[in-house]
C-alpha positions in Angstrom: 98.3 112.5 73.8 98.8 112.2 69.9 99.9 115.5 69.1 99.2 116.8 72.2 102.3 117.3 74.3 104.0 119.9 71.7 102.3 122.7 70.9 99.3 122.4 72.9 98.7 122.1 77.0 98.5 118.7 78.5 96.6 118.2 81.8 98.3 115.7 84.2 96.6 112.8 86.4 98.6 111.3 89.0 97.4 107.7 90.2 98.1 106.4 93.5 96.3 103.1 94.9 96.7 103.4 98.9 96.1 100.6 101.3 96.5 101.5 104.9 99.3 103.9 104.5 98.3 106.7 105.8 101.2 108.3 107.6 103.5 108.2 104.7 100.4 109.1 102.3 100.4 112.5 104.1 103.8 113.2 102.8 103.1 111.9 99.5 100.2 114.1 99.0 102.0 117.1 100.5 104.8 116.4 98.0 102.5 117.0 95.1 100.7 119.8 96.2 104.1 121.7 96.0 104.7 121.0 92.7 106.5 124.1 90.7 105.9 124.2 87.1 107.9 126.3 84.7 106.7 129.8 83.3 106.7 128.1 79.7 105.5 124.5 81.1 102.9 122.8 79.0 101.2 121.4 82.0 97.9 123.0 81.8 97.0 121.4 85.1 96.8 118.6 87.1 95.1 116.3 89.3 96.0 113.4 91.9 93.6 110.4 91.6 93.6 108.6 94.7 92.1 104.9 94.9 91.8 103.7 98.6 91.9 99.9 98.3 89.6 99.5 101.0 92.1 100.9 104.0 91.3 100.2 107.6 93.4 102.5 109.3 91.4 105.8 108.8 93.1 107.4 105.4 89.8 108.4 104.5 88.6 110.1 107.5 91.9 112.1 107.9 91.6 112.7 103.9 88.1 114.2 104.7 89.3 116.2 107.5 92.2 117.9 105.4 90.5 118.3 102.4 91.4 122.0 101.9 95.1 121.4 102.3 94.9 118.9 98.9 93.1 121.0 96.2 94.6 118.6 93.6 93.4 115.1 95.0 90.3 113.6 93.9 89.3 110.2 96.3 87.8 106.9 95.1 87.4 104.3 96.9 86.7 100.2 96.2 86.7 97.0 98.7 90.0 95.6 98.7 90.8 94.4 95.6 94.8 94.9 95.2 96.9 97.3 93.6 96.0 96.0 90.0 92.3 97.0 90.2 92.8 100.2 92.2 95.5 101.6 89.5 92.4 100.3 86.8 90.0 102.4 88.4 92.3 105.5 88.9 92.7 105.5 84.8 88.8 105.1 84.6 88.5 108.1 87.0 91.6 110.2 85.2 90.8 113.4 83.4 94.2 113.7 82.0 96.2 112.9 79.0 98.9 111.6 80.7 98.9 109.1 83.8 101.6 109.3 86.2 102.0 106.3 88.6 103.5 106.6 91.7 102.9 104.2 94.8 101.6 106.0 98.3 104.9 105.7 100.0 106.7 107.8 97.2 107.6 111.3 98.0 108.5 113.5 95.0 110.9 116.7 94.8 108.9 119.9 93.7 110.0 119.3 90.1 108.6 116.0 89.3 105.8 116.8 87.4 108.0 119.1 85.1 110.7 116.3 84.6 108.3 114.0 83.4 106.7 116.5 81.0 109.8 118.1 79.9 110.8 114.3 79.4 107.8 113.6 77.0 108.0 116.6 75.3 111.9 115.8 74.2 110.8 112.2 73.5 107.9 113.1 71.3 110.4 115.5 69.4 113.2 112.8 69.0 110.9 109.6 68.0 108.3 111.7 66.4 105.4 110.0 67.9 103.9 109.3 71.5 105.0 105.7 71.5 106.9 105.9 74.8 106.7 106.7 78.4 109.0 108.0 81.2 110.5 106.4 84.0 111.8 108.7 86.8 114.4 107.5 89.4 113.4 105.5 92.6 115.4 105.9 95.6 114.6 103.7 98.4 115.0 105.6 102.1 114.0 104.2 105.7 114.1 108.0 107.0 110.4 108.7 107.5 111.2 112.6 109.2 113.4 113.6 105.6 112.8 111.0 103.4 114.2 113.3 100.4 117.5 113.3 102.1 118.4 110.0 101.0 121.5 109.5 98.8 121.2 107.3 95.4 122.9 104.1 96.2 123.7 101.0 94.1 120.8 99.0 95.4 118.3 101.3 93.8 119.3 100.4 90.1 116.4 98.8 88.5 116.3 97.2 85.2 112.5 97.3 84.8 110.5 97.7 81.5 107.9 99.3 83.3 107.3 99.5 86.8 104.6 101.8 88.5 106.5 103.2 91.6 107.5 106.3 89.2 106.4 106.4 85.3 104.6 108.8 83.1 102.5 107.6 80.0 99.9 108.6 77.3 96.4 107.6 78.7 95.3 106.2 75.7 98.2 103.5 75.3 97.4 101.5 78.7 93.7 101.6 77.2 95.1 100.1 73.9 97.1 97.7 75.7 94.0 96.5 78.1 95.1 98.1 81.4 96.1 96.1 84.7 95.6 91.9 84.6 93.3 92.1 88.0 93.8 88.0 88.1 97.4 89.1 89.8 95.6 89.1 93.0 98.8 88.4 95.3 101.7 90.4 95.4 104.1 91.2 92.6 104.0 91.6 88.4 101.0 93.4 87.8 102.6 96.2 86.4 105.5 94.1 84.3 103.0 92.2 82.8 101.3 95.1 81.5 104.9 96.5 80.6 105.2 92.9 78.1 101.7 94.1 76.4 103.0 97.6 76.1 106.2 96.6 74.4 104.4 94.3 72.1 102.5 97.4 71.1 105.9 99.0 70.4 106.4 101.7 72.9 110.0 102.4 74.1 111.0 103.5 77.8 112.8 106.9 78.3 114.7 107.3 81.4 113.7 110.2 83.1 116.2 110.3 86.1 115.2 114.3 87.0 111.8 113.0 88.3 113.1 111.6 91.6 111.1 110.2 94.1 111.6 108.7 97.4 110.5 105.2 98.3 109.8 105.1 102.2 109.6 101.7 104.0 110.3 101.0 107.7 113.9 100.0 109.0 114.5 96.5 108.7 114.0 94.2 111.4 113.6 90.7 112.0 109.9 91.0 113.1 109.0 91.8 108.8 111.0 88.6 107.9 107.6 86.2 108.1 105.9 88.9 106.1 108.6 89.2 103.3 109.1 85.6 103.0 105.4 85.1 102.4 105.6 88.3 99.7 108.4 86.0 97.5 106.0 83.0 97.9 103.2 85.0 96.6 105.5 86.7 93.8 106.4 82.8 92.9 103.1 82.0 92.6 102.3 85.3 90.7 105.3 84.8 88.3 104.3 81.5 87.3 100.7 83.1 86.0 103.1 86.2 84.1 105.1 82.9 82.6 101.5 81.1 81.6 100.4 84.4 79.8 103.7 85.1 78.2 105.9 82.0 78.4 109.2 83.2 76.8 112.7 82.9 78.2 112.9 86.6 79.0 109.8 86.3 81.6 111.3 83.3 82.5 114.3 85.2 83.1 112.3 87.7 85.0 110.5 85.4 87.4 113.6 83.4 88.2 112.3 80.2 86.5 115.5 79.4 85.3 118.3 76.1 86.6 120.8 79.8 86.3 118.5 81.2 89.4 118.0 77.9 90.9 122.0 77.2 90.9 123.2 80.6 92.2 120.5 81.4 94.9 120.9 77.3 96.3 124.7 78.0 95.9 124.5 81.5 97.8 122.1 80.2 100.5 124.1 77.0 100.8 120.8 75.0 99.6 118.8 76.6 102.2 121.0 76.7 105.1 121.8 80.1 105.1 117.8 81.0 106.4 115.6 83.5 108.6 116.9 81.0 111.4 121.0 80.6 110.9 121.5 83.9 109.8 119.1 86.0 112.6 122.4 86.9 114.6 124.1 88.4 111.8 121.1 90.5 110.7 120.6 91.7 114.3 124.0 92.8 114.9 123.9 94.8 111.6 120.5 96.6 112.7 122.5 97.2 116.3 125.2 99.1 114.2 122.4 100.9 112.4 122.9 99.3 109.2 119.4 98.1 108.5 119.5 98.6 104.6 122.7 96.2 104.8 120.7 93.7 106.7 118.1 93.7 104.4 120.3 93.2 101.3 121.9 90.2 103.1 118.2 88.8 104.2 117.7 89.1 100.0 120.0 85.5 99.8 117.7 83.4 101.7 114.2 85.6 100.4 115.5 85.0 96.4 115.8 81.2 97.5 112.2 81.1 98.8 111.3 83.2 95.7 112.7 80.8 93.3 111.5 77.8 95.4 107.7 79.4 95.4 108.4 79.3 91.6 109.1 76.3 91.4 106.6 75.0 93.5 103.5 76.6 91.9 104.8 75.6 88.7 104.8 71.8 89.4 101.3 72.4 91.2 100.2 73.8 87.8 101.8 70.9 85.9 100.0 68.1 88.3 103.5 67.1 89.1 
């Protein structure tokens, strides 16, 4: 980006990794085709770099059959290797000065690209350099028919420094930081770990609440619990890898590897007595009342306990204890 964000036109690459997400990916890509740019916009054009991470649900066939609808999409494919490898391939293939990362289950508003670019222009004027990135708002929803109807909730707040759900950054900073570490092959942390390296390069975070994306996930039900528990255990293991690379108190806090977290989730879960079995009747009751989101928030009590145990188990294995 250098000087390219002020006074010159910029080309934007929206990089999206996808894996077996075809129904919501349709909505994601359609929303990106509907982007409205202002008459005075510095955006000279944009592309959507979609990286299929070895989907088995017919994503590529569907895309090939509808390619005339998606004039901005360039599609690449790889064998299933996880989101870090997929995003790296996307950055490598991207032709833009600015990279915007979103997930394939995110549906954006029509001013999404313009909002990020306006924030990038303002940030450049304020800071006098491009040593920053913009972070949009992510609103969680389980409304598949009309994802963008969901209101903002307190649980949508994120304190993350760099998360790939909705972020815009000059491509050259990603290259300088060394892209995503593909040794994060299980669930979690590959984006926040890159964030630590970006912070070490002096990059700042500028919030961009006008760039809104609606993150869709199916309504919570009890059948999802084994998979959610497995994700928390994986996140614990990857958290230890994160701490190995950056052995700081800040990272320890992020990955919940402190006595504070052990005490907090130990107390809240009654030392594991509140778990997926004992809480199932309450969760099912809330789901039956039409409150799956509330049920999920309550389930986080034992999910976080699994995560903390996963972190400590992985760390003990690593230490040979």
